[in-house]
C-alpha positions as CSV (number, residue, x, y, z in Angstrom):
1,M,29.6,20.1,-15.0
2,V,28.4,16.5,-15.2
3,F,25.6,14.6,-13.5
4,R,26.3,11.8,-11.1
5,E,24.8,8.3,-11.2
6,I,23.8,6.3,-8.1
7,D,22.4,2.8,-7.6
8,P,19.1,2.2,-5.6
9,P,20.7,1.4,-2.2
10,Q,22.6,4.7,-2.3
11,I,19.3,6.7,-2.4
12,Y,19.0,6.2,1.3
13,D,22.5,7.6,2.0
14,L,21.3,11.0,0.7
15,E,19.8,13.3,3.3
16,P,17.8,15.4,2.6
17,R,16.7,14.1,-0.7
18,I,13.8,14.2,-3.2
19,L,13.2,11.8,-6.1
20,V,11.9,13.2,-9.4
21,D,10.0,10.9,-11.7
22,V,10.2,12.2,-15.3
23,R,7.8,9.6,-16.8
24,S,4.3,10.6,-18.0
25,P,1.6,11.4,-15.4
26,A,-0.2,8.1,-16.3
27,E,2.9,6.1,-15.6
28,F,3.5,7.9,-12.4
29,E,0.0,7.4,-11.2
30,E,0.2,3.6,-11.8
31,F,3.4,3.3,-9.7
32,H,6.4,5.4,-8.5
33,V,9.0,5.5,-5.7
34,P,7.0,6.6,-2.6
35,G,7.6,10.3,-1.9
36,A,8.7,11.1,-5.4
37,V,7.3,14.1,-7.3
38,N,6.3,14.0,-11.0
39,L,8.0,16.4,-13.4
40,P,7.1,14.7,-16.7
41,L,9.3,15.2,-19.7
42,F,6.3,14.2,-21.8
43,E,2.6,14.5,-21.0
44,N,0.3,11.5,-21.7
45,D,-0.8,12.6,-25.1
46,E,2.8,13.5,-26.1
47,K,4.1,10.1,-25.1
48,E,1.3,8.4,-27.1
49,L,2.2,10.6,-30.1
50,I,5.9,9.7,-29.9
51,G,5.0,6.0,-29.6
52,Y,2.8,6.4,-32.7
53,V,5.6,8.0,-34.7
54,Y,8.0,5.2,-33.5
55,R,5.7,2.5,-34.7
56,N,4.8,4.1,-38.0
57,R,7.9,6.1,-39.1
58,G,10.7,4.6,-37.1
59,E,13.0,5.3,-34.2
60,E,14.9,8.3,-35.7
61,D,11.8,10.3,-36.3
62,A,10.4,9.4,-32.9
63,K,13.7,10.7,-31.3
64,K,13.6,13.9,-33.2
65,L,10.0,14.5,-32.1
66,G,10.8,13.7,-28.5
67,E,13.8,16.1,-28.5
68,R,11.7,18.9,-30.0
69,I,8.9,18.5,-27.4
70,A,11.5,18.3,-24.5
71,R,13.4,21.4,-25.7
72,S,10.2,23.5,-25.3
73,K,10.1,22.5,-21.6
74,L,13.7,22.9,-20.6
75,T,13.4,26.4,-19.0
76,A,10.4,25.4,-16.9
77,L,12.0,22.2,-15.9
78,F,15.2,24.0,-14.9
79,E,13.3,26.4,-12.7
80,K,11.4,23.6,-11.0
81,L,14.4,21.4,-10.5
82,S,16.5,24.4,-9.2
83,A,13.8,25.1,-6.6
84,L,13.8,21.4,-5.5
85,K,17.6,21.4,-5.3
86,E,17.6,24.5,-3.2
87,R,15.1,22.9,-0.8
88,Y,16.4,19.3,-0.7
89,R,20.0,19.6,-1.9
90,N,20.0,16.1,-3.3
91,V,17.7,15.6,-6.3
92,V,17.6,12.1,-7.8
93,V,16.0,11.8,-11.3
94,Y,14.7,8.6,-12.7
95,C,12.5,7.2,-15.5
96,W,11.4,3.6,-16.2
97,R,14.8,1.9,-16.8
98,G,17.4,4.7,-16.6
99,G,17.2,5.3,-20.4
100,M,16.9,8.3,-22.6
101,R,14.5,10.4,-20.6
102,S,16.4,10.7,-17.4
103,T,19.8,10.6,-19.1
104,R,19.2,13.4,-21.5
105,L,17.5,15.6,-18.9
106,C,20.4,15.2,-16.5
107,E,22.9,16.0,-19.3
108,V,21.1,19.2,-20.3
109,M,20.5,20.3,-16.7
110,A,24.3,19.8,-16.1
111,Q,25.1,22.0,-19.1
112,M,22.8,24.6,-17.7
113,G,24.7,24.5,-14.4
114,L,22.4,22.3,-12.4
115,N,24.0,19.1,-11.0
116,L,21.6,16.2,-10.3
117,Y,21.7,12.6,-9.5
118,R,20.4,10.0,-12.0
119,L,19.1,6.7,-10.7
120,R,21.0,4.0,-12.6
121,G,18.6,1.5,-14.0
122,G,15.6,3.7,-13.2
123,Y,12.4,2.4,-11.4
124,R,13.0,-1.1,-12.7
125,A,16.3,-1.3,-10.8
126,Y,14.7,0.2,-7.7
127,R,12.0,-2.5,-7.8
128,R,14.6,-5.3,-8.1
129,F,16.4,-3.9,-5.1
130,I,13.4,-3.5,-2.8
131,L,12.1,-7.0,-3.5
132,A,15.5,-8.4,-2.6
133,D,16.1,-6.1,0.4
134,M,12.6,-6.8,1.8
135,E,13.7,-10.4,2.4
136,R,16.8,-9.2,4.3
137,I,14.7,-6.9,6.5
138,L,12.1,-9.6,7.2
139,K,14.8,-12.0,8.5
140,G,15.1,-9.7,11.5
141,T,11.3,-9.2,11.9
142,R,8.9,-11.0,14.2
143,M,5.2,-10.5,13.6
144,I,2.3,-10.4,16.0
145,V,-0.7,-11.2,13.8
146,L,-4.2,-10.0,14.8
147,T,-6.7,-12.6,13.7
148,G,-10.4,-12.7,14.2
149,K,-13.8,-12.6,12.5
150,T,-15.0,-9.8,10.3
151,G,-16.0,-6.7,12.2
152,V,-14.1,-7.2,15.4
153,G,-12.0,-4.1,14.6
154,K,-8.6,-5.5,13.7
155,T,-7.7,-2.7,11.2
156,A,-8.8,0.0,13.6
157,L,-6.5,-1.6,16.3
158,I,-3.6,-1.6,13.8
159,R,-4.1,2.0,13.1
160,R,-4.4,3.0,16.8
161,L,-1.2,1.1,17.5
162,R,0.6,3.0,14.7
163,E,-0.7,6.3,16.1
164,E,0.8,5.4,19.5
165,G,4.2,4.8,17.9
166,I,4.0,1.0,18.2
167,P,5.4,-0.7,15.0
168,A,2.5,-1.9,12.9
169,I,1.8,-2.3,9.2
170,D,-1.7,-1.5,7.8
171,L,-1.9,-3.8,4.8
172,E,-5.4,-2.8,3.9
173,G,-4.4,0.9,4.0
174,L,-1.4,0.3,1.8
175,A,-3.5,-1.6,-0.7
176,G,-6.4,0.8,-0.7
177,D,-8.8,-2.1,-0.2
178,R,-10.4,-3.7,2.9
179,G,-9.6,-7.2,1.6
180,S,-13.2,-8.6,1.3
181,V,-15.8,-8.8,-1.4
182,F,-17.0,-5.4,-0.3
183,G,-13.4,-4.1,0.2
184,G,-13.8,-1.2,-2.2
185,V,-17.0,0.2,-0.8
186,G,-16.5,3.8,0.4
187,G,-12.7,3.4,0.0
188,K,-10.0,4.9,-2.1
189,R,-8.8,3.6,-5.4
190,Q,-6.8,0.4,-5.0
191,V,-3.1,0.8,-5.9
192,S,-1.2,-1.3,-8.4
193,Q,0.9,-4.3,-7.3
194,K,4.2,-2.4,-7.9
195,M,3.0,0.5,-5.8
196,F,1.9,-1.7,-3.0
197,D,5.2,-3.5,-2.9
198,S,7.0,-0.1,-2.8
199,L,4.9,1.2,0.0
200,L,5.3,-2.0,2.0
201,Y,9.0,-1.9,1.6
202,E,9.3,1.7,2.7
203,D,7.2,0.9,5.8
204,L,9.3,-2.1,6.6
205,R,12.5,-0.1,6.1
206,D,11.3,2.7,8.3
207,L,10.4,0.2,11.1
208,G,13.8,-1.5,10.7
209,G,12.8,-5.0,11.8
210,G,12.0,-6.1,15.3
211,V,8.5,-6.9,16.6
212,I,5.6,-5.5,14.5
213,F,1.8,-5.9,14.4
214,V,0.0,-7.0,11.3
215,E,-3.5,-8.0,10.5
216,D,-4.3,-11.6,9.5
217,E,-5.0,-11.0,5.8
218,S,-5.5,-13.7,3.2
219,R,-2.8,-14.0,0.5
220,R,-4.7,-11.5,-1.7
221,V,-6.0,-8.1,-0.6
222,G,-8.4,-7.2,-3.3
223,R,-6.3,-7.5,-6.5
224,I,-3.0,-7.2,-4.6
225,Q,-0.9,-10.3,-3.7
226,I,1.2,-10.1,-0.5
227,P,4.9,-10.7,-1.5
228,D,6.2,-14.2,-0.7
229,P,8.8,-13.2,2.0
230,F,6.2,-11.1,3.9
231,W,3.6,-13.9,3.7
232,R,6.0,-16.5,4.9
233,R,7.1,-14.4,7.9
234,K,3.4,-13.7,8.7
235,C,2.6,-17.4,8.8
236,E,5.5,-17.9,11.3
237,G,4.2,-15.1,13.5
238,L,2.5,-15.1,16.9
239,Y,-1.3,-15.1,16.4
240,V,-3.6,-13.2,18.7
241,E,-7.3,-13.7,18.3
242,I,-9.5,-10.6,18.7
243,K,-13.0,-11.2,19.7
244,A,-16.1,-9.0,20.0
245,S,-19.8,-9.4,20.6
246,L,-22.1,-9.5,17.6
247,E,-23.5,-6.1,18.4
248,K,-20.1,-4.6,18.6
249,R,-19.2,-6.1,15.2
250,V,-22.4,-4.8,13.6
251,R,-21.6,-1.3,14.9
252,N,-18.0,-1.4,13.7
253,I,-19.0,-2.4,10.2
254,L,-21.9,0.1,10.2
255,E,-19.5,3.0,11.0
256,E,-16.9,1.9,8.5
257,Y,-19.0,1.0,5.4
258,T,-22.0,3.3,5.5
259,A,-20.3,6.6,6.3
260,S,-19.8,7.6,2.7
261,P,-22.7,8.7,0.4
262,G,-23.6,6.1,-2.2
263,W,-22.7,3.1,-0.1
264,Q,-26.0,1.3,-1.0
265,E,-25.2,1.5,-4.7
266,E,-21.6,0.2,-4.2
267,V,-22.8,-2.7,-2.0
268,L,-25.5,-3.7,-4.4
269,K,-23.0,-3.7,-7.3
270,A,-20.7,-6.1,-5.3
271,L,-23.6,-8.3,-4.0
272,P,-23.9,-10.7,-6.9
273,K,-20.3,-11.9,-6.2
274,I,-21.7,-13.8,-3.1
275,A,-25.1,-14.9,-4.5
276,K,-24.0,-18.5,-4.7
277,Y,-22.9,-18.6,-1.1
278,L,-26.1,-17.1,0.2
279,G,-28.7,-19.0,-1.9
280,P,-31.7,-17.4,-3.5
281,R,-33.8,-16.7,-0.4
282,R,-31.1,-15.1,1.7
283,Y,-29.7,-13.2,-1.3
284,S,-33.2,-11.7,-2.0
285,L,-33.7,-10.8,1.6
286,L,-30.3,-9.1,1.9
287,K,-30.8,-7.2,-1.4
288,D,-34.2,-6.0,-0.1
289,L,-32.7,-4.8,3.2
290,I,-30.0,-2.8,1.5
291,E,-32.4,-1.2,-1.0
292,R,-34.6,-0.1,1.9
293,G,-31.5,1.3,3.7
294,E,-31.8,-1.1,6.7
295,A,-28.1,-1.3,7.0
296,E,-27.9,-2.7,10.5
297,E,-30.1,-5.7,9.7
298,A,-28.3,-6.2,6.4
299,I,-24.9,-6.3,8.2
300,R,-26.2,-8.7,10.8
301,L,-27.4,-11.1,8.1
302,L,-24.1,-10.8,6.3
303,I,-22.1,-11.6,9.4
304,E,-24.2,-14.6,10.4
305,E,-24.9,-16.1,6.9
306,Y,-21.7,-15.2,5.0
307,Y,-18.7,-13.9,6.9
308,D,-18.8,-16.3,9.9
309,R,-19.6,-19.3,7.7
310,K,-16.5,-18.6,5.5
311,Y,-14.2,-17.6,8.4
312,R,-11.0,-19.6,8.5
313,R,-8.1,-18.9,10.9
314,F,-4.6,-19.2,9.4
315,G,-2.7,-19.8,12.7
316,E,-3.3,-21.1,16.2
317,P,-3.6,-18.1,18.6
318,V,-1.3,-17.8,21.6
319,A,-3.8,-15.4,23.2
320,T,-7.4,-14.2,22.9
321,I,-8.4,-10.6,23.7
322,S,-11.8,-9.0,23.7
323,A,-12.3,-5.8,21.7
324,D,-15.6,-4.9,23.3
325,D,-13.6,-2.3,25.3
326,P,-11.2,-0.9,22.7
327,Q,-9.0,0.8,25.3
328,E,-8.6,-2.3,27.4
329,C,-7.8,-4.3,24.2
330,L,-5.1,-1.8,23.3
331,R,-3.7,-2.0,26.8
332,S,-3.4,-5.7,26.4
333,L,-1.8,-5.5,23.0
334,R,0.8,-2.9,24.3
335,E,1.5,-5.3,27.2
336,L,2.0,-8.2,24.7
337,Y,4.3,-6.1,22.5
338,N,6.5,-5.0,25.5
339,Y,6.7,-8.6,26.6
340,C,7.8,-9.9,23.2
341,V,10.3,-7.1,22.8
342,N,11.8,-7.6,26.3
343,E,11.6,-11.4,26.6
344,G,11.7,-12.4,22.9
345,K,9.4,-15.4,23.5
346,V,5.8,-16.5,23.5
347,P,3.8,-14.6,26.2
348,D,2.5,-16.2,29.4
349,P,-1.1,-17.4,29.6
350,H,-2.1,-14.5,31.9
351,L,-2.3,-12.3,28.8
352,Q,-5.3,-14.2,27.6
353,R,-8.5,-12.2,28.2
């Protein structure tokens, strides 16, 4: 029995399928194919040891050490891979570049009677494929871009649209960052650039083109840069401005940023980044408000003295919709979506609210 090799586009022809990443847990955590599981051939410390031997004693000794470590795990790996194959039928194994780790594992598993797929070129080939294919998908995509000042609730609207089955991409959710100087407050750990690109591609592939909603993010979301083809398509989209009263914006930010314990410490840590924009007097006042836990007043000051002063719109809106009543706002966005899908052109002025 021999294993079979496939190229990245062929992954999507296999149903059901599961991808198995045999790199170390640290490599997997940094980036992987979305949906993959990690069955490491070497743990983090073992990989470091093999690297140390390679640098100090040469390739041959490093290979022997790697084979000795791998042999001790073959029975456990066989059992885990067999369980996955029984459940998913199509098991695709990959490493970084389709080298020794995935090749030797698939060879040995085949000798033990377990036939797997190996991803030719590994994750590196998958990444090249998704960046090229993303451009193809985006050629058939038209974006409705929600723009508006901080706190109007754009991200919440994107997530509600997704829940209702309307095509929408949550860029902040994919990046693990809210895209502002306080983007990491109360949030999850931000993903790597490679992981973001993979998640974005899988979202786009699932949506399959057509009309989709996105938020009007800047080119960078935290440390992440939006890929060129996606950015260009967004800039060509239909811009819809979301507006809300100051009180509504304060409430939205209050709910989003102060829900987690320790928010004050995180905000105070990020605060020096905007000191030069605020000036000494306003910076001191804001810091004092946060330290006293007067979140509502601190947010109001931030909106008026920082966010609104820095606000720049990227595109000219075709419609303006109030988000003071979220349900009415969603109704208007659904109406706009249906119009764009059915008519394929810029909406009539009656959609402006």
